[in-house]
C-alpha positions in Angstrom: 3.5 -3.2 42.6 5.6 -0.4 43.7 9.6 -0.5 44.3 10.3 0.2 48.0 14.3 0.4 47.9 16.8 1.7 45.1 16.3 -0.8 42.4 17.3 -1.2 38.8 14.4 -2.1 37.0 15.1 -1.9 33.5 17.8 -1.5 31.3 20.0 1.6 32.9 16.9 2.7 34.7 17.8 3.0 38.4 14.8 4.0 40.8 15.6 5.9 44.1 12.3 6.3 46.4 12.1 9.9 47.6 8.6 9.2 49.1 6.1 6.6 49.0 4.6 7.9 45.7 7.9 9.6 44.1 11.1 8.3 42.5 14.3 9.9 41.3 15.1 8.1 37.9 18.8 7.9 37.1 20.9 6.3 34.3 22.9 3.8 36.0 25.8 4.3 33.2 26.9 7.3 35.0 28.8 7.6 38.2 27.0 8.8 41.3 26.9 12.5 41.8 27.3 13.2 38.2 24.7 15.7 36.7 23.8 13.6 33.8 23.1 10.7 36.1 19.5 12.1 36.9 17.2 12.0 34.0 13.9 12.7 35.9 11.3 12.1 38.7 8.5 9.7 38.5 5.5 10.5 40.6 2.4 8.2 41.2 -0.8 10.1 40.7 -3.8 8.1 41.3 -3.5 5.2 39.3 -1.2 6.4 36.8 2.6 7.5 36.7 3.9 10.9 35.6 7.5 11.4 34.6 8.9 14.8 34.8 11.9 14.5 32.5 15.2 16.5 33.1 17.5 15.2 30.3 18.2 16.1 27.6 15.5 19.0 28.2 14.2 19.6 31.8 10.3 20.0 31.8 8.9 17.4 29.6 5.9 15.5 31.3 4.6 12.2 30.2 2.1 9.9 32.1 1.7 6.2 31.8 -1.1 3.8 33.0 1.1 1.5 35.0 4.6 1.7 36.4 5.6 -1.1 33.7 4.7 1.2 31.1 6.6 4.2 32.5 9.8 2.2 33.1 9.6 0.7 29.6 9.2 4.2 27.9 12.2 5.3 30.2 14.2 2.7 29.3 13.5 3.2 25.5 14.2 7.0 25.7 17.5 6.2 27.2 18.6 3.8 24.7 17.3 6.5 22.0 19.1 9.3 23.6 22.5 7.4 24.3 24.4 9.5 21.9 23.3 12.6 24.0 25.6 11.3 26.9 
């Protein structure tokens, strides 16, 4: 099931739909408009989900078999890199 509206789906992960297959991924611990709030972009490609990371270093790309797997990985990475805030 794909999110349709702004949704907080996992710990500190907020998705904003940009198209039917793409979402901006934000860390809800930052205020709206803060550059550090955007952590990347999630894109549905076929049956997989690709995450383009913008934080802590832009350009890292990872693929996940499901939306749930992607959100779990994103949430974990945000927790592990919380000291980079």
